[in-house]
Backbone as a printed PyTorch tensor [residue, N CA C, xyz], in Angstrom:
tensor([[[  0.8550,  -1.1790,   0.0000],
         [  0.0000,   0.0000,   0.0000],
         [  0.8990,   1.2390,   0.0000]],

        [[  0.5750,   2.2000,  -0.8270],
         [  1.4000,   3.4040,  -0.9210],
         [  1.1290,   4.3380,   0.2640]],

        [[  2.1310,   5.1330,   0.5870],
         [  1.9610,   6.1060,   1.6620],
         [  2.2880,   7.4930,   1.1350]],

        [[  1.7360,   8.4980,   1.8260],
         [  1.9580,   9.8930,   1.4920],
         [  2.3030,  10.6190,   2.7860]],

        [[  3.1750,  11.6170,   2.6810],
         [  3.5490,  12.4060,   3.8460],
         [  3.1900,  13.8620,   3.6100]],

        [[  2.5250,  14.4350,   4.5890],
         [  2.2040,  15.8580,   4.5900],
         [  2.9960,  16.4940,   5.7230]],

        [[  3.3960,  17.7360,   5.5320],
         [  4.1590,  18.3940,   6.5930],
         [  3.8530,  19.8770,   6.6320]],

        [[  4.2500,  20.4870,   7.7370],
         [  4.1520,  21.9340,   7.8700],
         [  5.2350,  22.5790,   7.0080]],

        [[  5.2300,  23.8800,   6.9400],
         [  6.1760,  24.6060,   6.0930],
         [  7.6270,  24.3700,   6.5160]],

        [[  7.8940,  24.3600,   7.8270],
         [  9.2770,  24.1950,   8.2860],
         [  9.6890,  22.7290,   8.3710]],

        [[  8.7510,  21.7870,   8.2430],
         [  9.0580,  20.3610,   8.2400],
         [  9.0920,  19.7040,   9.6030]],

        [[  8.8680,  20.4500,  10.6580],
         [  8.9280,  19.9120,  12.0180],
         [  7.7710,  18.9540,  12.3040]],

        [[  6.5540,  19.2600,  11.8330],
         [  5.3590,  18.4380,  12.0720],
         [  4.9940,  17.7120,  10.7840]],

        [[  4.8780,  16.3820,  10.8830],
         [  4.5800,  15.5550,   9.7030],
         [  3.5120,  14.5270,  10.0540]],

        [[  2.7710,  14.1340,   9.0250],
         [  1.8280,  13.0310,   9.1680],
         [  1.9720,  12.1390,   7.9390]],

        [[  2.0950,  10.8450,   8.1900],
         [  2.1840,   9.8680,   7.1080],
         [  0.8850,   9.0820,   7.0790]],

        [[  0.2510,   9.0450,   5.9160],
         [ -1.0100,   8.3270,   5.7230],
         [ -0.7930,   7.2590,   4.6600]],

        [[ -1.6600,   6.2550,   4.6660],
         [ -1.5440,   5.1580,   3.6940],
         [ -2.7820,   5.0800,   2.8290]],

        [[ -2.5760,   4.5930,   1.6100],
         [ -3.6990,   4.3670,   0.7030],
         [ -4.1890,   5.6390,   0.0520]],

        [[ -5.2750,   5.4810,  -0.6580],
         [ -5.8990,   6.6120,  -1.3460],
         [ -6.8160,   7.3540,  -0.3880]],

        [[ -7.0850,   8.6240,  -0.6450],
         [ -8.0080,   9.3700,   0.2160],
         [ -9.4010,   8.7480,   0.2090]],

        [[-10.0530,   8.7840,   1.3630],
         [-11.4580,   8.3760,   1.4510],
         [-12.3230,   9.3880,   0.7190]],

        [[-11.8570,  10.6150,   0.6780],
         [-12.5440,  11.6920,  -0.0190],
         [-11.7210,  12.9580,   0.0570]],

        [[-11.9510,  13.8450,  -0.8940],
         [-11.2990,  15.1510,  -0.9220],
         [-12.4040,  16.1860,  -1.0580]],

        [[-12.3410,  17.2250,  -0.2490],
         [-13.3810,  18.2380,  -0.3120],
         [-12.8770,  19.6090,   0.0660]],

        [[-13.6920,  20.5930,  -0.2420],
         [-13.4060,  21.9600,   0.1670],
         [-14.5280,  22.4440,   1.0710]],

        [[-14.1550,  23.3050,   2.0150],
         [-15.1330,  23.8780,   2.9380],
         [-14.9840,  25.3880,   2.9060]],

        [[-16.1020,  26.0640,   2.6770],
         [-16.1260,  27.5220,   2.5750],
         [-16.6590,  28.1730,   3.8460]],

        [[-16.8360,  27.4220,   4.9310],
         [-17.3990,  28.0200,   6.1470],
         [-16.4650,  29.1100,   6.6680]],

        [[-17.0230,  30.0370,   7.4160],
         [-16.2240,  31.1510,   7.9190],
         [-15.1320,  30.6830,   8.8640]],

        [[-15.3820,  29.6250,   9.6270],
         [-14.3550,  29.1020,  10.5390],
         [-13.1520,  28.5860,   9.7530]],

        [[-13.3790,  27.8670,   8.6640],
         [-12.2640,  27.3750,   7.8430],
         [-11.5450,  28.5270,   7.1540]],

        [[-12.2930,  29.5490,   6.7460],
         [-11.6420,  30.7040,   6.1350],
         [-10.7070,  31.3740,   7.1340]],

        [[-11.1740,  31.5660,   8.3470],
         [-10.3260,  32.2070,   9.3580],
         [ -9.1770,  31.2930,   9.7810]],

        [[ -9.4440,  30.0040,   9.9180],
         [ -8.4240,  29.0450,  10.3680],
         [ -7.2810,  28.9360,   9.3780]],

        [[ -7.6000,  28.9720,   8.0860],
         [ -6.5680,  28.7920,   7.0710],
         [ -5.9860,  30.1030,   6.5660]],

        [[ -6.7100,  31.2070,   6.7600],
         [ -6.2760,  32.4690,   6.1940],
         [ -6.5160,  32.5380,   4.7020]],

        [[ -7.3100,  31.6170,   4.1780],
         [ -7.6400,  31.5600,   2.7640],
         [ -9.1530,  31.6600,   2.6210]],

        [[ -9.6640,  31.5680,   1.4010],
         [-11.1060,  31.6870,   1.2070],
         [-11.8310,  30.3530,   1.3370]],

        [[-11.0940,  29.2620,   1.4450],
         [-11.6730,  27.9580,   1.7530],
         [-10.5690,  27.0070,   2.1940]],

        [[-10.9670,  25.9290,   2.8390],
         [-10.0230,  24.8760,   3.2300],
         [-10.1860,  23.7120,   2.2690]],

        [[ -9.0870,  23.0720,   1.9170],
         [ -9.1290,  21.8660,   1.0970],
         [ -8.5620,  20.7320,   1.9350]],

        [[ -9.3730,  19.6910,   2.1210],
         [ -9.0250,  18.5990,   3.0290],
         [ -9.1580,  17.2550,   2.3440]],

        [[ -8.2990,  16.3250,   2.7490],
         [ -8.3890,  14.9430,   2.2800],
         [ -8.4920,  14.0440,   3.5050]],

        [[ -9.4870,  13.1690,   3.5080],
         [ -9.6690,  12.2330,   4.6170],
         [ -8.9640,  10.9200,   4.2990]],

        [[ -8.2940,  10.3760,   5.3110],
         [ -7.6040,   9.0970,   5.1820],
         [ -7.9810,   8.2070,   6.3610]],

        [[ -8.0980,   6.9160,   6.0880],
         [ -8.4020,   5.9520,   7.1440],
         [ -7.1910,   5.7690,   8.0470]],

        [[ -7.4580,   5.5110,   9.3220],
         [ -6.3990,   5.1360,  10.2550],
         [ -5.8610,   3.7730,   9.8200]],

        [[ -4.6640,   3.4050,  10.1590],
         [ -3.7420,   4.1460,  11.0250],
         [ -2.9570,   5.1810,  10.2450]],

        [[ -2.4260,   6.1280,  10.9630],
         [ -1.5520,   7.1540,  10.4080],
         [ -0.4540,   7.4060,  11.4420]],

        [[  0.6450,   7.9970,  10.9950],
         [  1.7770,   8.2020,  11.8940],
         [  2.1520,   9.6750,  11.9080]],

        [[  2.2160,  10.2430,  13.1150],
         [  2.5610,  11.6510,  13.3040],
         [  3.9530,  11.7390,  13.9010]],

        [[  4.7650,  12.6600,  13.3840],
         [  6.0560,  12.9360,  14.0020],
         [  6.1880,  14.4380,  14.1950]],

        [[  6.8770,  14.8280,  15.2410],
         [  7.0260,  16.2340,  15.5850],
         [  6.0260,  16.6420,  16.6530]],

        [[  6.0530,  17.9010,  16.9870],
         [  5.1770,  18.4430,  18.0320],
         [  4.1060,  19.3200,  17.4010]],

        [[  2.9100,  19.2800,  17.9960],
         [  1.7880,  20.0610,  17.4790],
         [  1.1720,  20.9060,  18.5800]],

        [[  0.6670,  22.0420,  18.1750],
         [ -0.2150,  22.8410,  19.0090],
         [ -1.6210,  22.4390,  18.6030]],

        [[ -2.5230,  22.3220,  19.5840],
         [ -3.8800,  21.8750,  19.2800],
         [ -4.8990,  22.9610,  19.5780]],

        [[ -5.9410,  22.9650,  18.7660],
         [ -7.0710,  23.8590,  18.9700],
         [ -8.3310,  23.0360,  18.7460]],

        [[ -9.2610,  23.0670,  19.6940],
         [-10.5070,  22.3140,  19.5730],
         [-11.6290,  23.2860,  19.2300]],

        [[-12.3590,  22.9450,  18.1760],
         [-13.4850,  23.7570,  17.7250],
         [-14.7380,  22.9010,  17.7080]],

        [[-15.8340,  23.4590,  18.1740],
         [-17.1200,  22.7750,  18.1160],
         [-17.8260,  23.1830,  16.8330]],

        [[-18.2210,  22.1850,  16.0380],
         [-18.8970,  22.4300,  14.7780],
         [-20.3560,  22.7890,  14.9690]],

        [[-21.0210,  23.1000,  13.8730],
         [-22.4260,  23.5130,  13.8930],
         [-23.3510,  22.4810,  14.5300]],

        [[-22.9970,  21.2080,  14.4130],
         [-23.8700,  20.1460,  14.9370],
         [-23.3690,  19.5680,  16.2570]],

        [[-22.4040,  20.2440,  16.8800],
         [-21.9390,  19.8380,  18.1970],
         [-20.7150,  18.9400,  18.2060]],

        [[-20.2850,  18.4450,  17.0660],
         [-19.0660,  17.6220,  17.0160],
         [-17.8670,  18.5050,  17.3360]],

        [[-16.8890,  17.9060,  18.0080],
         [-15.6760,  18.6400,  18.3720],
         [-14.5190,  18.1610,  17.5030]],

        [[-13.8190,  19.1060,  16.9050],
         [-12.7170,  18.8040,  16.0050],
         [-11.4180,  19.3200,  16.6160]],

        [[-10.4050,  18.4700,  16.6390],
         [ -9.1000,  18.8010,  17.2140],
         [ -8.1290,  19.0760,  16.0670]],

        [[ -7.7900,  20.3540,  15.8750],
         [ -6.8860,  20.7920,  14.8100],
         [ -5.4620,  20.8030,  15.3310]],

        [[ -4.5120,  20.3470,  14.4920],
         [ -3.1040,  20.3250,  14.8650],
         [ -2.3180,  21.2680,  13.9610]],

        [[ -1.5450,  22.1480,  14.6060],
         [ -0.7370,  23.1540,  13.9420],
         [  0.7130,  23.0080,  14.3770]],

        [[  1.6240,  23.4620,  13.5480],
         [  3.0310,  23.4960,  13.9310],
         [  3.2480,  24.6900,  14.8580]],

        [[  3.8370,  24.4720,  16.0510],
         [  4.0740,  25.5890,  16.9600],
         [  5.2190,  26.5020,  16.5070]],

        [[  5.9800,  26.0800,  15.5120],
         [  7.1050,  26.8930,  15.0370],
         [  6.6760,  27.7810,  13.8730]],

        [[  6.1570,  27.1700,  12.7950],
         [  5.8090,  27.9680,  11.6040],
         [  4.3200,  28.2930,  11.5190]],

        [[  3.4860,  27.6540,  12.3350],
         [  2.0600,  27.9550,  12.3760],
         [  1.2020,  27.2530,  11.3470]],

        [[  1.8010,  26.3980,  10.5160],
         [  1.0310,  25.7100,   9.4720],
         [ -0.0060,  24.7720,  10.0690]],

        [[ -1.1970,  24.7900,   9.4860],
         [ -2.2590,  23.8590,   9.8350],
         [ -2.0030,  22.5820,   9.0400]],

        [[ -1.9040,  21.4270,   9.7120],
         [ -1.5390,  20.2040,   9.0030],
         [ -2.6760,  19.1850,   8.9680]],

        [[ -3.3350,  18.9200,  10.1030],
         [ -4.3890,  17.9050,  10.0980],
         [ -5.3280,  18.1050,  11.2770]],

        [[ -6.4770,  17.3870,  11.2130],
         [ -7.4010,  17.3800,  12.3440],
         [ -8.1710,  16.0650,  12.4040]],

        [[ -8.7150,  15.8100,  13.5930],
         [ -9.5550,  14.6340,  13.8230],
         [-10.8320,  15.0860,  14.5240]],

        [[-11.8400,  14.2400,  14.4240],
         [-13.0810,  14.4880,  15.1590],
         [-12.9940,  13.7210,  16.4670]],

        [[-13.2230,  14.4020,  17.5740],
         [-13.1620,  13.7380,  18.8670],
         [-14.1870,  12.6180,  18.9290]],

        [[-13.7670,  11.4660,  19.4210],
         [-14.6500,  10.3090,  19.5190],
         [-14.6640,   9.4610,  18.2680]],

        [[-14.0090,   9.9020,  17.2110],
         [-13.9330,   9.1300,  15.9710],
         [-12.4980,   9.1830,  15.4620]],

        [[-11.7070,   8.2750,  15.9300],
         [-10.2960,   8.2340,  15.5350],
         [-10.0720,   7.2830,  14.3550]],

        [[-11.1490,   6.9350,  13.6340],
         [-11.0260,   6.0050,  12.5060],
         [-10.4640,   6.6710,  11.2570]],

        [[-10.4230,   8.0110,  11.2600],
         [ -9.9280,   8.7310,  10.0850],
         [ -9.2880,  10.0350,  10.5220]],

        [[ -8.5000,  10.5890,   9.6430],
         [ -7.8570,  11.8800,   9.8610],
         [ -8.0660,  12.7290,   8.6190]],

        [[ -8.2720,  14.0200,   8.8070],
         [ -8.4030,  14.9570,   7.6860],
         [ -7.1220,  15.7690,   7.6010]],

        [[ -6.4990,  15.7380,   6.4350],
         [ -5.2110,  16.3890,   6.2290],
         [ -5.3860,  17.5510,   5.2520]],

        [[ -4.7550,  18.6810,   5.5610],
         [ -4.7840,  19.8260,   4.6570],
         [ -4.0630,  19.4390,   3.3680]],

        [[ -4.7500,  19.5180,   2.2390],
         [ -4.1800,  19.0760,   0.9690],
         [ -2.9020,  19.8440,   0.6390]],

        [[ -2.8520,  21.1240,   0.9510],
         [ -1.6500,  21.9020,   0.6850],
         [ -0.4260,  21.3930,   1.4220]],

        [[ -0.6220,  20.7030,   2.5470],
         [  0.5000,  20.1770,   3.3210],
         [  1.2170,  19.0360,   2.5970]],

        [[  0.5860,  18.4660,   1.5750],
         [  1.2560,  17.4320,   0.7720],
         [  2.2060,  18.0620,  -0.2580]],

        [[  2.0060,  19.3450,  -0.5580],
         [  2.8340,  20.0530,  -1.5500],
         [  2.9490,  19.2330,  -2.8300]],

        [[  1.7980,  18.7660,  -3.3210],
         [  1.7460,  17.9000,  -4.5030],
         [  0.7110,  18.4500,  -5.4820]],

        [[  1.1340,  19.1550,  -6.5240],
         [  0.1850,  19.7120,  -7.4870],
         [ -0.6480,  18.6540,  -8.2210]],

        [[ -0.2230,  17.3860,  -8.1730],
         [ -0.9640,  16.3110,  -8.8330],
         [ -1.9820,  15.6560,  -7.8970]],

        [[ -2.1600,  16.2010,  -6.6910],
         [ -3.1110,  15.6160,  -5.7450],
         [ -4.5080,  15.6170,  -6.3680]],

        [[ -5.3200,  14.5870,  -6.1050],
         [ -6.6640,  14.5170,  -6.7060],
         [ -7.5230,  15.7420,  -6.3610]],

        [[ -8.3690,  16.1560,  -7.2940],
         [ -9.2380,  17.3180,  -7.0540],
         [-10.3640,  16.9690,  -6.0780]],

        [[-11.0400,  17.9920,  -5.5670],
         [-12.1480,  17.7330,  -4.6370],
         [-13.3410,  17.0890,  -5.3350]],

        [[-14.0930,  16.3260,  -4.5470],
         [-15.3500,  15.7380,  -5.0220],
         [-16.5450,  16.4930,  -4.4530]],

        [[-16.3320,  17.1370,  -3.2960],
         [-17.4200,  17.8100,  -2.5880],
         [-17.0150,  19.2280,  -2.2040]],

        [[-18.0090,  20.1060,  -2.1360],
         [-17.8230,  21.4770,  -1.6870],
         [-18.9450,  21.8000,  -0.7160]],

        [[-18.5850,  22.1010,   0.5400],
         [-19.5960,  22.3750,   1.5670],
         [-19.5690,  23.8440,   1.9730]],

        [[-20.6730,  24.2850,   2.5320],
         [-20.8910,  25.6710,   2.9260],
         [-20.7570,  26.6070,   1.7280]],

        [[-21.3820,  26.1860,   0.6330],
         [-21.4300,  27.0190,  -0.5720],
         [-22.0760,  28.3730,  -0.2720]],

        [[-22.9110,  28.4230,   0.7630],
         [-23.5540,  29.6840,   1.1330],
         [-22.5350,  30.7340,   1.5790]],

        [[-21.3160,  30.3130,   1.8750],
         [-20.2500,  31.2270,   2.2970],
         [-19.1320,  31.3560,   1.2530]],

        [[-19.3010,  30.6980,   0.1090],
         [-18.2700,  30.7180,  -0.9330],
         [-18.1360,  32.1150,  -1.5150]],

        [[-16.9030,  32.5720,  -1.6780],
         [-16.6500,  33.8540,  -2.3340],
         [-17.1080,  33.7410,  -3.7820]],

        [[-17.8050,  34.7560,  -4.2670],
         [-18.4350,  34.7090,  -5.5880],
         [-17.4410,  34.4490,  -6.7170]],

        [[-16.1960,  34.8220,  -6.5630],
         [-15.2080,  34.6660,  -7.6260],
         [-14.5240,  33.3000,  -7.6270]],

        [[-14.8010,  32.4610,  -6.6290],
         [-14.1890,  31.1280,  -6.5630],
         [-14.9080,  30.1890,  -7.5250]],

        [[-14.1490,  29.5170,  -8.3750],
         [-14.6780,  28.5410,  -9.3230],
         [-14.0160,  27.1950,  -9.0570]],

        [[-14.8260,  26.1630,  -8.9470],
         [-14.3280,  24.8080,  -8.7210],
         [-14.4860,  23.9800,  -9.9860]],

        [[-13.7820,  22.8590, -10.0790],
         [-13.8940,  22.0150, -11.2770],
         [-15.3250,  21.5180, -11.4780]],

        [[-15.6820,  21.2790, -12.7260],
         [-16.9980,  20.7050, -13.0260],
         [-17.1250,  19.3500, -12.3510]],

        [[-18.3420,  19.0430, -11.9350],
         [-18.6100,  17.7390, -11.3360],
         [-18.4680,  17.6940,  -9.8290]],

        [[-18.0230,  18.7730,  -9.2040],
         [-17.8980,  18.8140,  -7.7470],
         [-19.3040,  18.9450,  -7.1620]],

        [[-19.6680,  18.0360,  -6.2570],
         [-20.9780,  18.1060,  -5.6030],
         [-20.9800,  19.2830,  -4.6370]],

        [[-21.9750,  20.1640,  -4.7530],
         [-22.0420,  21.3830,  -3.9470],
         [-23.1970,  21.3090,  -2.9620]],

        [[-22.9210,  21.7240,  -1.7200],
         [-23.9170,  21.6980,  -0.6470],
         [-23.9510,  23.0670,   0.0230]],

        [[-25.1340,  23.6080,   0.2460],
         [-25.2750,  24.9200,   0.8750],
         [-24.6090,  24.9350,   2.2500]],

        [[-24.7560,  23.8260,   2.9980],
         [-24.0960,  23.6750,   4.2920],
         [-23.4490,  22.3030,   4.3290]],

        [[-23.2290,  21.7490,   5.5100],
         [-22.6150,  20.4290,   5.6390],
         [-23.7110,  19.3700,   5.5380]],

        [[-23.6390,  18.4680,   4.5680],
         [-24.7210,  17.4900,   4.3740],
         [-24.7470,  16.3580,   5.3950]],

        [[-23.6810,  16.1980,   6.1770],
         [-23.6260,  15.0540,   7.1190],
         [-24.5870,  15.2370,   8.2050]]])
């Protein structure tokens, strides 16, 4: 099974995942915009197990439906690398940019379209949801 490694900008915090992504998506919610400093977050979910090396700063955010998400950032360069949902350690969501791979698969889903900046255009065929469909 193939593995992929994502890391922060300075390389101190890394996560190694195996296999293909369970899914790739973008989120336009205001929390993701503020968290990433961009107009949307692009995430890829991978099944456990995964291997983390380095030290992380953590931030826990409660989502719209009450789920708690634990975000991991590099305490040195500040890069957002990955997060998990508390109580569900079966998968990890990794920031696609942390792979630094322009050939990474495109998103299949786009959530919180109600917050999408009007000038953002996604590839054809991406399923769009006004909010989070889960």
